[in-house]
GULUMPA-211566 format. One record per residue (C-alpha): residue number from 1; x negated, y negated, z negated. Coordinates in nm, 4 decimals. Layout:
+-----+----------+----------+----------+
:  nr :       c1 :       c2 :       c3 :
+-----+----------+----------+----------+
: NUM :        X :        Y :        Z :
...
+-----+----------+----------+----------+
REM end
This chain:
+-----+----------+----------+----------+
:  nr :       c1 :       c2 :       c3 :
+-----+----------+----------+----------+
:   1 :  -8.9809 :  -7.4599 :  -8.8016 :
:   2 :  -9.1198 :  -7.6549 :  -8.4932 :
:   3 :  -9.1022 :  -7.9913 :  -8.4892 :
:   4 :  -9.0573 :  -8.2293 :  -8.2070 :
:   5 :  -9.3738 :  -8.5019 :  -8.1798 :
:   6 :  -9.1264 :  -8.7648 :  -8.2575 :
:   7 :  -9.0610 :  -8.6258 :  -8.5716 :
:   8 :  -9.4151 :  -8.5370 :  -8.6671 :
:   9 :  -9.4924 :  -8.9259 :  -8.6505 :
:  10 :  -9.2399 :  -8.9842 :  -8.9450 :
:  11 :  -9.3192 :  -8.9970 :  -9.3164 :
:  12 :  -9.0538 :  -9.0217 :  -9.5727 :
:  13 :  -9.1032 :  -9.2360 :  -9.8526 :
:  14 :  -8.9970 :  -9.0534 : -10.1805 :
:  15 :  -8.9576 :  -9.3455 : -10.3902 :
:  16 :  -8.7400 :  -9.2520 : -10.6647 :
:  17 :  -8.8197 :  -9.2730 : -11.0367 :
:  18 :  -8.6348 :  -8.9192 : -11.1233 :
:  19 :  -8.8558 :  -8.6084 : -11.0416 :
:  20 :  -8.5597 :  -8.3862 : -10.9671 :
:  21 :  -8.4606 :  -8.6252 : -10.6740 :
:  22 :  -8.8112 :  -8.6416 : -10.5654 :
:  23 :  -8.8135 :  -8.2628 : -10.5554 :
:  24 :  -8.4842 :  -8.2610 : -10.3738 :
:  25 :  -8.5742 :  -8.4784 : -10.1378 :
:  26 :  -8.8983 :  -8.3232 : -10.0712 :
:  27 :  -8.7540 :  -7.9926 :  -9.9802 :
:  28 :  -8.4610 :  -8.1562 :  -9.7766 :
:  29 :  -8.7091 :  -8.3350 :  -9.5792 :
:  30 :  -9.0235 :  -8.1683 :  -9.5648 :
:  31 :  -8.9493 :  -7.9208 :  -9.2805 :
:  32 :  -8.8360 :  -8.1889 :  -9.0568 :
:  33 :  -9.0840 :  -8.4515 :  -9.0907 :
:  34 :  -9.4863 :  -8.4580 :  -9.0551 :
:  35 :  -9.5283 :  -8.6390 :  -9.3660 :
:  36 :  -9.3908 :  -8.7085 :  -9.7414 :
:  37 :  -9.5050 :  -9.0391 :  -9.9042 :
:  38 :  -9.5351 :  -9.0034 : -10.2938 :
:  39 :  -9.5996 :  -9.3507 : -10.3941 :
:  40 :  -9.6280 :  -9.5447 : -10.7134 :
:  41 :  -9.2895 :  -9.4993 : -10.8739 :
:  42 :  -9.2706 :  -9.0971 : -10.8113 :
:  43 :  -9.6550 :  -9.0576 : -10.9514 :
:  44 :  -9.5721 :  -9.2364 : -11.2662 :
:  45 :  -9.2401 :  -9.0336 : -11.2982 :
:  46 :  -9.4312 :  -8.7028 : -11.2380 :
:  47 :  -9.7722 :  -8.7443 : -11.2307 :
:  48 : -10.0183 :  -8.4958 : -11.0332 :
:  49 :  -9.8290 :  -8.2095 : -11.0583 :
:  50 :  -9.5396 :  -8.3508 : -10.9126 :
:  51 :  -9.7864 :  -8.4285 : -10.6119 :
:  52 :  -9.9108 :  -8.0695 : -10.5910 :
:  53 :  -9.5123 :  -7.9673 : -10.6020 :
:  54 :  -9.4305 :  -8.2219 : -10.2930 :
:  55 :  -9.7393 :  -8.0859 : -10.1025 :
:  56 :  -9.5981 :  -7.7883 : -10.0844 :
:  57 :  -9.3019 :  -7.8657 :  -9.8789 :
:  58 :  -9.5307 :  -8.0677 :  -9.6409 :
:  59 :  -9.8411 :  -8.3022 :  -9.5776 :
:  60 :  -9.8517 :  -8.5764 :  -9.8611 :
:  61 :  -9.9396 :  -8.9269 :  -9.7995 :
:  62 : -10.0675 :  -9.0371 : -10.1827 :
:  63 :  -9.9843 :  -9.4055 : -10.1560 :
:  64 : -10.1303 :  -9.5422 : -10.4826 :
:  65 : -10.3138 :  -9.8302 : -10.2963 :
:  66 : -10.5784 :  -9.7962 : -10.5228 :
:  67 : -10.7583 : -10.1282 : -10.6060 :
:  68 : -11.0561 : -10.1512 : -10.8741 :
:  69 : -11.4098 : -10.1327 : -10.9367 :
:  70 : -11.6114 :  -9.8981 : -10.7014 :
:  71 : -11.6877 :  -9.6477 : -10.9748 :
:  72 : -11.3313 :  -9.6271 : -11.1044 :
:  73 : -11.1829 :  -9.5873 : -10.7305 :
:  74 : -11.4064 :  -9.3462 : -10.6197 :
:  75 : -11.3344 :  -9.0981 : -10.9297 :
:  76 : -10.9637 :  -9.1911 : -10.8499 :
:  77 : -10.9677 :  -9.1006 : -10.5105 :
:  78 : -11.1651 :  -8.7607 : -10.5904 :
:  79 : -10.8982 :  -8.6791 : -10.8627 :
:  80 : -10.6239 :  -8.7639 : -10.5762 :
:  81 : -10.7714 :  -8.5260 : -10.3225 :
:  82 : -10.7627 :  -8.2605 : -10.5752 :
:  83 : -10.3715 :  -8.2762 : -10.5844 :
:  84 : -10.3533 :  -8.1493 : -10.2030 :
:  85 : -10.2902 :  -8.4516 : -10.0865 :
:  86 : -10.3485 :  -8.5079 :  -9.6736 :
:  87 : -10.3898 :  -8.8484 :  -9.6773 :
:  88 : -10.4857 :  -9.1449 :  -9.9574 :
:  89 : -10.4800 :  -9.5024 :  -9.9787 :
:  90 : -10.7034 :  -9.7737 : -10.1353 :
:  91 : -10.6332 : -10.1387 : -10.1163 :
:  92 : -10.9154 : -10.3220 :  -9.8456 :
:  93 : -10.9027 : -10.6195 : -10.0843 :
:  94 : -11.1329 : -10.4558 : -10.3164 :
:  95 : -11.4226 : -10.4907 : -10.0817 :
:  96 : -11.6914 : -10.3322 :  -9.9107 :
:  97 : -11.8648 : -10.1918 : -10.2200 :
:  98 : -11.5247 : -10.0248 : -10.3120 :
:  99 : -11.4251 :  -9.8747 :  -9.9572 :
: 100 : -11.7309 :  -9.7450 :  -9.9421 :
: 101 : -11.7406 :  -9.5825 : -10.2969 :
: 102 : -11.4030 :  -9.4105 : -10.1735 :
: 103 : -11.5218 :  -9.2972 :  -9.8417 :
: 104 : -11.8355 :  -9.1379 : -10.0503 :
: 105 : -11.5986 :  -8.9608 : -10.2711 :
: 106 : -11.4440 :  -8.7376 : -10.0532 :
: 107 : -11.6179 :  -8.4528 :  -9.9284 :
: 108 : -11.7228 :  -8.4119 :  -9.5517 :
: 109 : -11.5620 :  -8.1846 :  -9.3247 :
: 110 : -11.2190 :  -8.1142 :  -9.1213 :
: 111 : -11.0141 :  -8.0654 :  -9.4551 :
: 112 : -11.1113 :  -8.3685 :  -9.6727 :
: 113 : -10.7703 :  -8.5912 :  -9.6690 :
: 114 : -10.7580 :  -8.8819 :  -9.4452 :
: 115 : -10.8457 :  -9.2255 :  -9.6081 :
: 116 : -10.6740 :  -9.5325 :  -9.4916 :
: 117 : -10.6719 :  -9.8792 :  -9.6227 :
: 118 : -10.3614 : -10.1160 :  -9.7005 :
: 119 : -10.4162 : -10.4721 :  -9.5184 :
: 120 : -10.1529 : -10.7059 :  -9.6624 :
: 121 :  -9.8338 : -10.5663 :  -9.8234 :
: 122 :  -9.5155 : -10.6021 :  -9.5895 :
: 123 :  -9.3388 : -10.8116 :  -9.8575 :
: 124 :  -9.5999 : -11.0953 :  -9.7920 :
: 125 :  -9.5028 : -11.3597 :  -9.5432 :
: 126 :  -9.7008 : -11.6930 :  -9.4476 :
: 127 :  -9.5008 : -11.8426 :  -9.6972 :
: 128 :  -9.5961 : -11.6063 :  -9.9678 :
: 129 :  -9.9659 : -11.6631 :  -9.8846 :
: 130 :  -9.9214 : -12.0441 :  -9.9827 :
: 131 :  -9.9168 : -11.9053 : -10.3762 :
: 132 : -10.2075 : -11.6767 : -10.3298 :
: 133 : -10.6011 : -11.7655 : -10.2860 :
: 134 : -10.6126 : -11.6236 :  -9.9252 :
: 135 : -10.5975 : -11.8795 :  -9.6408 :
: 136 : -10.4613 : -11.8315 :  -9.3123 :
: 137 : -10.1812 : -11.6451 :  -9.1264 :
: 138 : -10.0806 : -11.2707 :  -9.1754 :
: 139 : -10.2268 : -11.1844 :  -8.8628 :
: 140 : -10.5559 : -11.3073 :  -8.9206 :
: 141 : -10.5709 : -11.1607 :  -9.2907 :
: 142 : -10.4999 : -10.8164 :  -9.1428 :
: 143 : -10.7677 : -10.8542 :  -8.8723 :
: 144 : -11.0410 : -10.9222 :  -9.1479 :
: 145 : -10.9266 : -10.6331 :  -9.3493 :
: 146 : -10.9135 : -10.3961 :  -9.0908 :
: 147 : -11.2514 : -10.4865 :  -8.9228 :
: 148 : -11.3608 : -10.4232 :  -9.2994 :
: 149 : -11.2175 : -10.0825 :  -9.3272 :
: 150 : -11.3420 :  -9.9730 :  -8.9576 :
: 151 : -11.6937 : -10.0828 :  -9.0902 :
: 152 : -11.6644 :  -9.8863 :  -9.3735 :
: 153 : -11.5951 :  -9.5876 :  -9.1927 :
: 154 : -11.2225 :  -9.5145 :  -9.3193 :
: 155 : -10.9793 :  -9.3455 :  -9.0931 :
: 156 : -10.7215 :  -9.6314 :  -9.0539 :
: 157 : -10.5219 :  -9.9067 :  -9.1954 :
: 158 : -10.1624 :  -9.9534 :  -9.3128 :
: 159 : -10.0322 : -10.2734 :  -9.1492 :
: 160 :  -9.6787 : -10.4027 :  -9.0733 :
: 161 :  -9.5348 : -10.3626 :  -8.7305 :
: 162 :  -9.6087 : -10.7236 :  -8.6435 :
: 163 :  -9.9982 : -10.6685 :  -8.6782 :
: 164 : -10.0084 : -10.3600 :  -8.4665 :
: 165 : -10.1680 : -10.5460 :  -8.1708 :
: 166 : -10.4506 : -10.6789 :  -8.3874 :
: 167 : -10.5016 : -10.3111 :  -8.5070 :
: 168 : -10.5141 : -10.1352 :  -8.2185 :
: 169 : -10.7514 : -10.3790 :  -8.0538 :
: 170 : -11.0418 : -10.2728 :  -8.3374 :
: 171 : -11.0006 :  -9.9220 :  -8.3225 :
: 172 : -11.0749 :  -9.6466 :  -8.0730 :
: 173 : -11.0281 :  -9.2864 :  -8.0679 :
: 174 : -10.8702 :  -9.1555 :  -8.4156 :
: 175 : -10.8401 :  -9.4893 :  -8.5617 :
: 176 : -10.4780 :  -9.4784 :  -8.7356 :
: 177 : -10.2070 :  -9.7286 :  -8.7821 :
: 178 :  -9.9678 :  -9.6195 :  -9.0532 :
: 179 :  -9.6739 :  -9.8633 :  -9.0604 :
: 180 :  -9.3935 :  -9.9334 :  -9.3159 :
: 181 :  -9.1667 : -10.2013 :  -9.2848 :
: 182 :  -8.9341 : -10.0049 :  -9.0271 :
: 183 :  -8.5847 : -10.1400 :  -9.0258 :
: 184 :  -8.2899 : -10.0721 :  -8.7689 :
: 185 :  -8.1505 : -10.3339 :  -8.5479 :
: 186 :  -7.9653 : -10.5612 :  -8.7439 :
: 187 :  -7.9871 : -10.3687 :  -9.0935 :
: 188 :  -8.0933 : -10.5299 :  -9.3941 :
: 189 :  -8.4629 : -10.6294 :  -9.4484 :
: 190 :  -8.4525 : -10.5868 :  -9.8454 :
: 191 :  -8.7764 : -10.7228 :  -9.9586 :
: 192 :  -8.9751 : -10.6611 :  -9.6409 :
: 193 :  -9.0760 : -10.9888 :  -9.4482 :
: 194 :  -9.2877 : -10.8487 :  -9.1725 :
: 195 :  -9.0856 : -10.5504 :  -9.0312 :
: 196 :  -8.9449 : -10.4276 :  -8.6898 :
: 197 :  -8.7150 : -10.1270 :  -8.5537 :
: 198 :  -8.8805 :  -9.7963 :  -8.5256 :
: 199 :  -8.9032 :  -9.8194 :  -8.1262 :
: 200 :  -9.0642 : -10.1741 :  -8.1589 :
: 201 :  -9.3406 : -10.0195 :  -8.3706 :
: 202 :  -9.3621 :  -9.6752 :  -8.1301 :
: 203 :  -9.4112 :  -9.9171 :  -7.8405 :
: 204 :  -9.6715 : -10.1407 :  -8.0231 :
: 205 :  -9.8812 :  -9.8261 :  -8.1053 :
: 206 :  -9.7539 :  -9.6964 :  -8.4502 :
: 207 :  -9.9331 :  -9.3320 :  -8.4866 :
: 208 :  -9.7087 :  -9.2766 :  -8.8526 :
: 209 :  -9.3867 :  -9.4692 :  -8.9490 :
: 210 :  -9.3358 :  -9.4760 :  -9.3028 :
: 211 :  -8.9368 :  -9.4988 :  -9.3650 :
: 212 :  -8.7882 :  -9.4970 :  -9.7157 :
: 213 :  -8.4451 :  -9.6785 :  -9.7763 :
: 214 :  -8.2799 :  -9.6845 :  -9.4188 :
: 215 :  -8.2950 :  -9.2697 :  -9.4315 :
: 216 :  -8.2891 :  -9.2044 :  -9.8560 :
: 217 :  -8.0526 :  -9.4566 :  -9.9154 :
: 218 :  -7.8200 :  -9.3948 :  -9.6125 :
: 219 :  -7.4584 :  -9.2566 :  -9.6699 :
: 220 :  -7.5583 :  -8.9664 :  -9.4368 :
: 221 :  -7.9220 :  -8.9334 :  -9.4892 :
: 222 :  -7.9474 :  -8.6023 :  -9.2525 :
: 223 :  -7.7677 :  -8.8462 :  -8.9597 :
: 224 :  -7.9802 :  -9.1344 :  -9.0190 :
: 225 :  -8.3113 :  -8.9251 :  -8.9875 :
: 226 :  -8.1576 :  -8.7619 :  -8.6396 :
: 227 :  -8.0896 :  -9.0954 :  -8.5134 :
: 228 :  -8.4171 :  -9.2458 :  -8.5953 :
: 229 :  -8.5665 :  -8.9361 :  -8.4499 :
: 230 :  -8.4087 :  -9.0173 :  -8.1343 :
: 231 :  -8.4933 :  -9.3523 :  -8.1377 :
: 232 :  -8.8638 :  -9.2748 :  -8.1598 :
: 233 :  -8.8488 :  -8.9992 :  -7.8825 :
: 234 :  -8.6951 :  -9.2799 :  -7.6520 :
: 235 :  -8.9390 :  -9.5020 :  -7.7170 :
: 236 :  -9.2329 :  -9.2738 :  -7.6918 :
: 237 :  -9.0700 :  -9.1660 :  -7.3445 :
: 238 :  -9.0281 :  -9.5065 :  -7.2356 :
: 239 :  -9.3302 :  -9.6941 :  -7.3686 :
+-----+----------+----------+----------+
REM end
């Protein structure tokens, strides 16, 4: 089926612990959106075989936020690529050597998965930073991590909607901004501290919007998805 460009920018987070729920959601949403996210909870539940199953329904964003010594991360990225995932992420906090090892682990060529770096979790705000050995404001930290990822040859970053202007200022053609923390106007934020509506994120320059609970936990997920697609389409048309 042909998808509108607005739907192609959507990534549905399959954040379930039950493998059967993940399979059902992948079959339900895969034909309607551009991406399906398999994260830590789903991977622990189903392992690499489940990622391969989901990949039959659409492009997979394999979201493990890999963060370890360079050799370990390089091998893990290579293994992740073998699942058929179309996009893999690592955590920029692992440093330059780790990011380079991750990038070098992927074979060159058009068919390799995209490799992006997480900058700062959307559950962390300025108050939460006070408990961590990282000084500064979220925007400054995201700028440093995004700059590092750019220098290491990664394809883009994961950032909150709030830092999109910073990320967009660093990248040129092909530099991707993958954005979680999408919530409806007036809806419950949950554990997301730095969030915005889909329309706000699109207008600020998001390439891919990662959405989970506002759709998967909705009373009518199909209606929620349709409304979100319309919101993105309207923002893109009027942006």
